C-alpha positions in Angstrom: 104.8 35.4 -184.8 102.3 37.2 -182.9 100.4 40.5 -183.7 99.6 43.5 -181.8 96.2 41.9 -181.2 98.0 38.7 -180.1 96.7 37.0 -183.1 98.7 34.9 -185.3 99.0 36.2 -188.9 97.6 34.6 -192.0 100.8 32.9 -193.8 100.5 33.8 -197.5 102.8 31.9 -200.1 105.1 34.2 -201.9 104.6 32.8 -205.5 102.3 34.3 -208.1 98.7 33.1 -207.7 99.0 33.4 -203.9 100.7 36.9 -203.0 97.9 38.6 -204.7 95.7 37.9 -201.5 97.9 40.1 -199.5 96.6 43.6 -200.4 92.7 42.2 -200.2 93.6 40.6 -196.6 95.2 43.9 -195.5 92.4 45.9 -196.6 90.4 44.0 -194.2 92.8 44.5 -191.3 94.0 40.9 -191.4 97.7 40.7 -190.5 99.7 38.7 -193.1 103.2 37.4 -193.5 104.5 36.7 -196.8 106.7 33.3 -196.8 107.3 30.1 -198.9 104.8 27.4 -198.2 105.6 23.9 -199.5 102.0 23.4 -199.9 98.8 25.6 -199.9 98.6 29.3 -200.8 97.6 30.3 -197.4 98.3 28.7 -193.9 97.1 29.7 -190.4 98.2 28.5 -187.0 94.8 27.7 -185.4 93.7 26.8 -181.7 93.1 23.0 -182.1 91.4 20.8 -179.7 94.6 19.5 -178.3 96.9 22.6 -179.1 98.1 24.6 -181.9 97.3 23.1 -185.5 98.2 24.0 -189.2 95.2 25.0 -191.2 96.0 25.0 -195.1 94.1 26.6 -198.0 94.7 26.0 -201.7 92.9 28.7 -203.6 91.9 28.0 -207.3 90.3 30.3 -209.7 87.9 28.3 -211.8 90.1 28.4 -214.9 93.0 27.3 -213.0 91.3 24.7 -211.3 90.1 23.2 -214.5 93.7 23.4 -216.2 95.2 21.7 -213.0 92.5 19.0 -213.1 93.1 18.3 -216.8 96.9 18.1 -216.1 96.4 16.0 -213.0 98.6 18.4 -211.1 95.9 19.1 -208.4 95.2 15.3 -207.6 98.6 14.0 -208.0 100.6 16.7 -206.4 99.0 19.8 -204.7 95.9 18.4 -202.8 98.0 15.1 -201.4 100.6 17.6 -200.0 97.8 19.5 -198.6 96.2 16.6 -196.6 99.7 15.6 -195.5 101.0 18.8 -194.1 97.7 20.4 -192.7 95.5 19.2 -190.1 92.7 21.0 -191.5 92.4 21.9 -195.2 90.3 23.8 -197.7 90.0 24.0 -201.4 88.8 27.6 -202.2 87.3 27.6 -205.5 87.0 31.2 -206.7 85.0 32.4 -209.7 81.7 32.3 -211.8 80.7 29.5 -213.7 77.6 27.8 -215.0 76.4 24.9 -216.9 75.6 25.1 -220.6 72.9 23.3 -222.4 75.1 20.6 -223.7 76.5 20.2 -219.7 79.7 21.8 -220.3 81.1 24.6 -218.0 81.3 28.3 -219.2 82.7 31.2 -217.6 82.2 34.9 -218.0 84.5 36.8 -220.3 83.4 40.5 -219.9 80.0 42.1 -220.5 77.6 39.6 -221.4 80.1 37.2 -223.1 80.6 33.7 -221.9 83.4 31.3 -222.7 82.8 27.6 -223.2 85.1 25.2 -221.6 85.5 21.8 -222.7 84.9 20.4 -219.3 81.8 18.6 -218.1 80.0 20.4 -215.3 78.6 17.4 -213.6 82.2 16.0 -213.7 83.5 18.9 -211.8 80.5 19.0 -209.4 81.0 15.2 -208.5 85.0 15.8 -208.1 84.3 18.4 -205.6 81.7 16.0 -203.5 84.5 13.5 -203.8 87.1 15.7 -202.4 84.9 16.4 -199.6 83.5 12.9 -198.7 86.5 11.0 -199.4 89.4 13.2 -199.7 89.8 15.1 -196.3 89.0 18.4 -197.7 86.5 20.9 -197.0 85.5 22.8 -200.4 84.4 26.5 -200.4 82.9 28.6 -203.2 83.5 32.1 -203.7 82.7 34.5 -206.7 85.5 37.0 -206.5 89.0 38.0 -205.0 87.3 40.5 -202.7 84.8 37.7 -201.3 87.8 35.1 -200.8 89.6 37.7 -198.9 86.2 37.9 -196.7 86.1 34.1 -196.4 89.7 34.1 -195.4 89.3 36.6 -192.7 86.2 34.8 -191.4 88.3 31.4 -191.3 91.5 33.1 -189.4 89.2 34.8 -186.9 87.6 31.6 -186.2 90.7 29.6 -185.9 92.8 32.4 -183.6 90.2 34.5 -182.1 89.0 31.8 -179.3 90.1 28.6 -177.8 88.6 25.5 -179.4 86.4 24.7 -176.3 85.1 28.2 -176.7 83.2 27.9 -180.0 79.9 27.0 -178.6 77.5 28.7 -181.4 76.7 25.0 -182.8 75.1 24.2 -179.6 72.3 26.5 -180.5 71.4 24.4 -183.8 68.1 22.9 -183.4 67.9 19.2 -184.3 64.2 18.4 -184.8 62.7 15.8 -182.2 61.9 13.1 -184.7 65.4 12.9 -186.0 66.4 11.6 -182.8 64.4 8.6 -183.1 67.0 6.9 -185.6 69.9 7.3 -183.2 69.8 4.9 -180.3 71.7 6.3 -177.5 74.6 4.0 -176.0 75.2 3.6 -172.5 77.4 6.7 -171.7 74.8 8.7 -173.4 72.1 7.5 -171.1 74.0 7.7 -167.9 75.3 11.3 -168.6 71.7 12.2 -169.3 71.0 11.5 -165.7 73.7 14.0 -164.3 72.8 17.1 -162.9 73.0 20.1 -165.5 73.7 17.8 -168.4 70.2 17.1 -169.9 70.6 17.9 -173.6 74.4 17.9 -173.5 74.5 14.1 -173.1 74.7 13.2 -176.5 78.0 15.4 -176.7 79.3 13.9 -173.7 78.8 10.5 -175.4 80.9 11.8 -178.2 84.0 12.4 -175.7 84.0 9.2 -173.5 83.9 6.0 -175.0 82.9 4.0 -172.2 81.0 4.9 -168.6 84.4 4.1 -166.9 86.2 6.6 -168.8 83.4 9.0 -168.0 83.3 8.0 -164.1 87.2 8.6 -163.9 87.3 11.8 -165.5 88.1 14.9 -163.8 86.6 18.3 -163.9 89.3 19.6 -166.5 88.5 16.9 -168.8 84.8 17.3 -168.5 85.2 21.2 -169.5 86.7 20.4 -172.6 83.3 19.1 -173.8 81.6 22.0 -175.6 78.8 23.4 -173.8 80.1 22.4 -170.2 81.5 24.9 -168.0 83.0 25.0 -164.7 79.8 24.9 -162.7 78.4 21.7 -164.6 81.6 20.2 -164.8 82.0 20.3 -160.9 78.4 19.1 -160.3 78.7 15.9 -162.7 82.0 15.1 -160.9 80.4 15.6 -157.6 77.5 13.3 -158.5 79.6 10.5 -159.9 81.9 10.4 -156.9 79.0 10.9 -154.2 76.2 9.3 -155.8 73.7 12.2 -155.4 73.3 15.6 -156.8 
């Protein structure tokens, strides 16, 4: 389903705990569609590198997160389903919590009052890191429902507002010169750096072509799928390879 702005909506699960996000998203002018999702609280059909992809979000308020960890439902059912059904997936952890002097978790209950939860703060943080490093998920923290709606809007706009190859802001990130000393450029990297207009984009080229032969046989369309390389640069690179001159 496409909206008037030609952007697919955010699909929101119809069950309790998910559908409460409809109003905050609508207030931010995000199109939403209520449905029944097998896994996850929200889903987006995004513009992936090779076509449309499913993006899933499991939203957990901190108290719900701790309860689902204790029961085993999160690790045993919800997150495996999220990984299986979505190409890109996030665990959205919503709410304020902090560590007590005894290493436990406490959450605010109103005013200046806090409730202590019999769960180790360090264990929770280690679990979230493990999900990121080994579980195939991104973990996002927000402090309120309103902030969650804002983050979901940003996620939705990123995945639906542009084609994959048009996301190029990461190319502006600066890498300290001394960090490159620890990475030895491979043959594709070194050859690509000699092509006109490539220069600092050679590392990105090396991530897209596995061998020099693959790079040499690639046409302009394949070159243009590489972030930071447009029509003119792609044409010059292919011409240089085929003719042996700039």
